[in-house]
C-alpha positions in Angstrom: 111.7 -20.2 106.9 110.9 -16.7 105.6 113.7 -14.3 104.9 114.6 -12.0 107.8 113.2 -8.5 107.3 115.5 -5.5 107.6 114.5 -2.2 109.3 116.5 1.0 109.6 115.7 3.2 112.6 117.1 6.7 112.8 117.7 8.4 116.1 118.7 6.7 119.4 116.5 8.5 121.8 113.4 7.1 123.6 111.5 6.7 120.3 114.2 5.1 118.2 115.5 2.8 121.0 111.9 1.8 121.8 111.2 0.8 118.1 114.6 -0.9 117.7 114.2 -3.0 120.9 110.8 -4.3 120.1 111.7 -5.1 116.5 114.8 -6.9 117.6 112.8 -9.0 120.0 110.5 -9.9 117.1 113.4 -11.2 115.0 114.0 -8.3 112.6 117.4 -7.4 111.3 117.3 -3.9 112.7 119.9 -1.2 112.5 119.7 2.0 114.6 121.6 5.0 113.4 122.5 7.9 115.7 124.1 11.1 114.6 125.9 11.9 117.9 128.8 9.9 119.4 126.6 8.1 121.8 123.0 6.7 122.0 120.5 9.1 123.4 122.2 12.4 122.5 121.6 15.1 125.0 119.0 13.1 127.0 121.6 10.5 127.8 124.5 12.6 129.2 128.2 11.8 129.1 131.5 12.0 131.0 133.9 15.0 131.1 137.6 14.3 130.5 137.9 14.5 134.3 135.3 11.7 134.6 132.4 13.8 135.9 128.9 13.0 134.7 127.1 15.8 132.9 123.9 16.0 130.8 121.9 18.5 128.7 119.2 18.9 131.4 117.7 16.7 134.1 114.7 14.6 133.1 112.0 13.5 135.5 109.9 10.4 135.3 106.3 11.1 136.3 103.8 8.8 137.9 101.9 8.1 134.7 105.0 6.9 132.8 103.6 3.4 132.8 105.3 2.2 129.7 108.8 3.4 130.6 108.4 2.0 134.1 107.4 -1.3 132.5 110.4 -1.3 130.2 112.8 -0.6 133.1 111.3 -3.5 135.0 111.6 -5.8 132.0 115.3 -4.8 131.6 115.8 -5.6 135.3 117.1 -2.2 136.1 116.9 -0.1 139.3 117.7 3.4 138.0 115.3 5.6 139.9 115.2 7.5 143.2 112.1 7.2 145.4 109.3 9.6 144.6 110.4 13.1 145.7 108.7 16.3 146.8 109.3 19.5 145.0 109.0 23.3 145.5 108.9 26.6 143.6 110.8 29.8 144.2 110.5 33.4 143.0 112.8 36.3 143.8 110.6 36.8 146.9 111.5 33.4 148.2 109.7 30.0 148.6 106.3 30.1 146.9 105.0 26.5 146.7 105.7 23.1 148.2 104.2 20.0 146.8 103.7 16.7 148.8 103.9 13.2 147.4 100.3 13.1 146.3 99.9 9.3 146.4 100.6 9.4 150.1 97.7 11.8 150.8 94.0 10.6 151.2 92.7 10.3 147.7 90.2 12.9 146.6 88.3 13.3 143.3 90.3 15.1 140.7 91.3 18.0 140.8 90.6 18.5 144.5 93.7 16.8 145.8 95.9 19.0 143.6 94.4 22.2 144.9 94.0 21.2 148.6 97.3 19.4 149.2 99.6 21.8 147.4 101.0 24.3 149.9 100.9 27.8 148.5 102.9 30.2 150.7 101.7 33.5 149.3 99.0 32.9 146.8 95.6 34.0 148.3 92.7 31.6 148.2 90.6 34.0 146.1 93.2 33.8 143.3 93.3 30.0 143.5 89.4 29.9 143.2 89.6 32.0 140.0 90.8 28.8 138.3 87.5 27.0 138.7 85.9 28.2 135.4 89.0 26.9 133.6 87.8 23.4 134.5 85.3 23.5 131.7 88.1 23.8 129.1 89.8 20.7 130.7 86.5 18.8 130.2 86.0 20.1 126.7 89.6 19.2 125.6 89.5 15.4 125.2 92.7 15.0 123.1 90.7 14.4 119.9 91.7 15.9 116.6 88.7 18.2 116.8 89.7 19.4 120.2 93.3 20.1 119.2 92.1 22.1 116.2 89.6 24.0 118.3 92.1 25.1 120.9 95.5 25.1 119.1 95.4 28.5 117.5 94.6 30.2 120.8 97.5 31.1 123.1 97.6 29.8 126.7 97.5 33.3 128.0 94.3 34.0 126.0 92.8 30.8 127.3 93.4 31.7 130.9 92.2 35.3 130.4 89.0 34.1 128.6 88.2 31.8 131.6 88.7 34.6 134.2 92.0 33.4 135.8 93.3 36.1 138.0 96.5 38.0 137.0 98.3 36.8 140.1 97.3 33.1 139.7 98.5 33.3 136.1 101.8 35.0 137.0 102.6 32.9 140.1 101.2 29.5 139.1 100.2 28.9 135.5 103.0 30.7 133.7 105.7 29.0 135.9 104.1 25.6 134.9 104.3 26.5 131.3 107.9 27.7 131.5 109.1 24.4 132.8 106.4 22.2 131.3 106.1 23.5 127.7 109.3 25.6 128.1 107.9 28.9 126.9 105.8 31.8 128.2 102.0 31.6 127.9 101.7 33.9 124.9 104.0 31.5 123.0 102.2 28.3 124.0 99.3 26.6 122.2 96.2 26.4 124.4 95.7 22.8 123.2 99.2 21.7 124.2 98.7 23.6 127.5 95.5 21.7 128.4 97.0 18.4 127.3 100.2 18.9 129.4 98.4 20.2 132.5 95.9 17.4 132.4 98.4 14.6 131.9 101.0 15.7 134.4 98.9 17.4 137.1 95.1 17.1 137.0 93.9 13.8 135.5 94.6 11.9 138.8 95.9 12.9 142.1 99.3 11.1 142.0 100.1 12.2 138.5 102.5 15.0 139.6 104.6 12.6 141.6 108.0 12.2 140.1 111.2 10.1 140.4 114.6 10.9 139.0 117.5 8.9 137.5 120.2 8.2 140.1 122.7 9.2 137.5 122.6 10.1 133.8 119.9 8.4 131.8 122.7 7.2 129.4 124.5 5.3 132.1 121.5 4.1 134.1 119.1 3.2 131.3 120.3 3.6 127.7 123.6 1.8 128.1 122.2 -1.5 129.4 119.2 -1.1 127.0 121.6 -0.9 124.0 123.5 -3.9 125.3 120.3 -5.8 125.5 119.4 -4.8 121.9 122.8 -6.0 120.7 122.4 -9.4 122.4 119.1 -9.7 120.4 121.0 -9.1 117.2 120.2 -5.4 116.7 122.9 -3.0 115.6 123.4 0.4 117.2 125.7 2.6 115.2 126.8 6.1 116.3 128.2 9.0 114.3 125.9 8.2 111.5 124.1 11.3 110.3 121.3 10.5 107.9 121.0 12.9 105.0 118.4 11.3 102.7 116.0 8.5 102.1 116.3 6.1 99.2 113.1 5.1 97.3 112.6 2.1 94.9 110.8 2.3 91.6 107.4 1.9 93.4 108.0 4.9 95.7 108.7 2.9 98.8 111.7 3.5 101.1 114.4 0.9 100.7 117.2 2.5 102.7 118.9 5.7 104.0 122.0 7.6 103.0 124.6 8.5 105.6 127.4 10.5 103.8 129.0 7.9 101.6 127.3 5.0 103.2 123.9 3.4 102.3 121.9 1.3 104.7 119.2 -0.8 103.0 116.0 -1.9 104.6 112.4 -3.1 104.0 111.1 -0.2 106.2 112.4 3.0 107.8 111.5 4.6 111.1 112.6 8.2 111.9 112.7 8.7 115.6 114.4 12.1 115.8 113.5 15.4 117.4 111.9 18.3 115.5 115.2 20.0 114.9 116.6 16.6 113.8 113.9 15.9 111.2 114.2 19.5 109.9 117.9 18.9 109.3 117.2 15.7 107.4 114.5 17.4 105.3 116.8 20.3 104.6 119.4 18.0 103.0 117.0 15.5 101.5 116.2 15.5 97.8 113.5 13.0 98.4 111.6 14.4 101.4 111.5 17.9 100.0 109.1 16.6 97.3 106.4 16.0 99.9 104.5 19.1 101.2 104.0 17.5 104.7 107.8 17.4 105.2 108.3 20.8 103.8 105.7 22.2 106.2 107.9 21.0 109.1 109.9 24.2 108.6 107.0 25.9 110.4 107.8 24.0 113.6 110.3 25.3 116.1 112.4 24.4 119.0 113.3 26.1 122.3 116.8 27.0 123.5 118.1 25.3 126.6 121.0 26.2 128.9 122.1 23.3 131.2 124.6 24.2 133.9 126.1 22.1 136.7 128.0 23.8 139.5 130.4 22.2 142.0 130.7 24.2 145.3 133.4 24.1 147.9 131.0 23.4 150.7 127.7 21.6 151.2 124.7 23.7 151.9 121.2 22.7 153.1 118.8 22.3 150.1 115.3 21.6 151.6 114.0 19.6 148.6 115.9 17.9 145.8 113.9 19.3 142.8 112.8 22.9 142.4 111.3 25.2 139.8 111.9 28.9 139.7 110.0 31.9 138.1 110.1 35.7 138.0 113.9 36.0 137.7 113.7 36.6 133.9 110.6 37.7 132.1 110.3 34.9 129.6 112.6 32.2 131.0 111.9 29.4 133.5 114.5 27.4 135.3 114.9 24.4 137.6 117.5 23.4 140.1 118.3 20.0 141.5 120.3 18.8 144.5 122.5 16.1 142.9 124.0 15.1 146.2 120.6 13.7 147.0 119.5 12.5 143.5 122.7 11.0 142.0 124.7 8.2 143.5 127.9 9.6 142.1 127.7 12.8 144.1 126.3 11.4 147.4 129.7 11.5 149.1 130.9 14.8 147.7 132.0 17.2 150.4 130.5 20.2 148.5 127.1 20.7 147.0 126.6 19.8 143.3 123.7 21.6 141.8 122.2 21.3 138.3 120.5 24.4 137.0 118.5 24.2 133.7 117.1 27.2 131.9 114.3 26.9 129.3 113.5 29.5 126.7 117.0 30.6 127.3 117.5 32.6 124.1 119.0 35.6 125.7 121.4 33.5 127.9 123.1 31.4 125.3 125.4 34.3 124.1 126.8 34.9 127.6 130.3 33.8 128.4 130.8 30.8 130.8 132.0 33.3 133.5 128.8 35.4 133.1 126.6 32.3 133.2 128.3 31.0 136.4 127.9 34.4 138.0 124.2 34.6 137.1 123.5 31.1 138.2 125.3 31.6 141.5 123.4 34.9 142.1 120.0 33.4 141.3 120.6 30.3 143.4 121.6 32.5 146.3 118.3 34.3 146.2 116.6 30.9 146.8 119.3 29.5 149.1 121.0 32.4 150.9 123.6 30.0 152.4 125.1 29.6 149.0 126.3 33.2 149.2 129.3 32.1 151.2 130.1 29.1 149.0 132.6 29.3 146.1 132.1 27.6 142.7 135.1 25.3 142.2 134.0 23.7 138.9 131.3 24.0 136.4 129.8 22.5 133.2 127.8 24.6 130.8 125.9 23.1 127.8 124.1 25.3 125.3 121.4 23.6 123.2 119.8 25.7 120.5 116.3 24.4 119.5 116.8 21.7 122.2 113.1 20.9 123.0 109.9 20.9 121.0 108.0 24.2 120.8 104.3 23.6 120.9 103.5 27.1 119.6 100.0 28.4 118.8 99.0 27.0 115.4 101.7 24.3 115.3 99.3 21.4 115.4 98.4 21.7 111.7 102.1 21.0 110.9 102.7 18.1 113.2 102.7 14.7 111.5 101.1 11.3 112.4 103.2 8.1 112.6 102.4 7.3 108.9 103.7 9.3 106.0 103.1 9.7 102.3 105.9 7.2 101.7 104.2 3.8 102.5 106.9 2.2 104.6 108.4 5.3 106.2 107.2 5.8 109.7 107.7 8.6 112.2 108.0 8.8 116.0 109.0 11.2 118.7 107.4 13.6 121.2 106.2 15.9 118.4 104.2 13.1 116.6 100.4 13.1 116.7 99.1 10.3 118.9 95.9 9.6 120.7 97.6 7.9 123.5 97.5 11.1 125.6 101.1 10.9 127.1 103.7 13.6 127.0 107.5 14.1 126.9 109.7 11.0 127.3 106.8 8.7 127.8 105.2 10.0 124.6 108.4 9.6 122.6 108.8 6.0 123.8 105.1 5.2 123.1 105.3 6.6 119.5 108.4 4.5 119.0 106.4 1.4 119.9 103.5 2.6 117.7 105.9 2.9 114.7 107.3 -0.5 115.4 103.8 -1.9 115.4 103.1 -0.3 112.0 106.2 -2.0 110.6 105.0 -5.3 112.0 101.6 -4.9 110.5 103.0 -4.1 107.1 105.8 -6.7 106.9 103.8 -9.3 108.7 106.5 -10.6 110.9 106.3 -10.9 114.7 103.8 -9.7 117.3 102.8 -6.1 118.1 104.1 -4.4 121.2 101.7 -4.1 124.1 101.3 -0.4 124.8 99.9 0.4 128.3 97.1 3.1 127.9 96.9 6.0 130.2 94.7 5.5 133.3 91.1 6.2 132.4 89.5 9.5 133.4 87.8 9.4 136.8 84.1 8.6 136.6 82.9 12.2 137.2 85.2 13.4 134.4 83.9 10.7 132.1 80.3 11.8 132.8 81.1 15.5 132.3 82.9 14.8 129.0 80.0 12.7 127.7 77.5 15.4 128.6 79.7 18.0 126.9 80.1 15.9 123.7 76.4 15.3 123.5 75.7 19.0 124.0 78.2 20.0 121.3 76.7 17.5 118.9 73.2 18.7 119.5 74.2 22.3 119.0 76.0 21.4 115.7 72.9 19.8 114.4 70.7 22.9 114.9 73.2 25.8 114.4 75.3 26.5 111.4 79.0 26.1 111.9 80.2 29.5 110.6 82.0 30.9 113.7 85.7 31.5 113.7 87.3 28.7 115.7 
């Protein structure tokens, strides 16, 4: 019998847990190291001393998250709400209501998205101004060439170039960016914008449909997942902050350093966030020798402010998930009715509302009292009945550089799953992958992809099955094929000297 191979995985989020779980199932001696006191970090959530559940922002699970839904089914879990409707608010009131798209008669994409979404104030002529933008969605096919072609253009420039009206941009597209890529349009890569919009909204009619965890992700998914990993022989260790990588005489990774401890392995997978990998590189004598890791300093994160308010009375909240725009110039926010979404708060006599701010730079310096006052005031603009309710408890979590910033020009610094160190692999929502997914699904998929690279190299076990995203609808496939052929023909006859 061959000797059991050892693998070290760093970071217990979706990527790291995904890699660890599959490798443990394949018989590897795998150790997962997490810097925080609990697996999952901010995504997972935790309990206050009073026993109340809190988390660093609510995370949705969209219709195309096929791999995560498959995992949850495999673990025999039931963590999700039914699919929910959502709405958007501005200081003027309710702006948009979305149906559950899979329940509507299916139309060729993107007709269903435009026809079934109920805009309360946005005139039809503004909505029609989005039609020329469809060419960019056809032209952007998630290839390396397409990313490089669109990445150095801002989202705002893209929408302006294709003739999107000022009102449509302000009332529809920028709000999507503020809660989808977490930054205003002038700070978002056009490539990332097209990828995000297509995956979550436009590729297929039901893609915008979303479910939510019926509690924190940590309690509902990560805790039983870790227990399953441990029954398979995997080890999940918390409070282990990795500071460097160990190399053998051939230049391969043979372990990691955590303070005074050394964890040895035949391969290493880093499954941390952008801010996490930058911290490791900052302290690493090894990784700083490689330009690709040094260039990660050009990548950034976006500040998040996650608040949870307990009110002394229950108010009517029409829909459980809501996005808001126009309250602060460059900040988007969302609010959620936790009495409806979370089992823990279903029987509360007062409303429990989660409010998460993205690109919240200017808010993080506020005192807790100032934050509570602002949140209560903004919520009351959307839900006037809250004006008579009193805040009786609150939780405020400030997260600097909490989510990945896909800024214009950032693609050139993103890394693939492989690295210059032959057996050091990378995963996370900032990793380049041709799968096409985004956010939590992308992080989990890249974790599986990294595990598969380890299996291929160490030649032990079977590769994970990764469910591809649903193919483009036939008319989109045809349009993209025509566009590719046209581009190829033009490149054959015209010199490629234009600035891209």
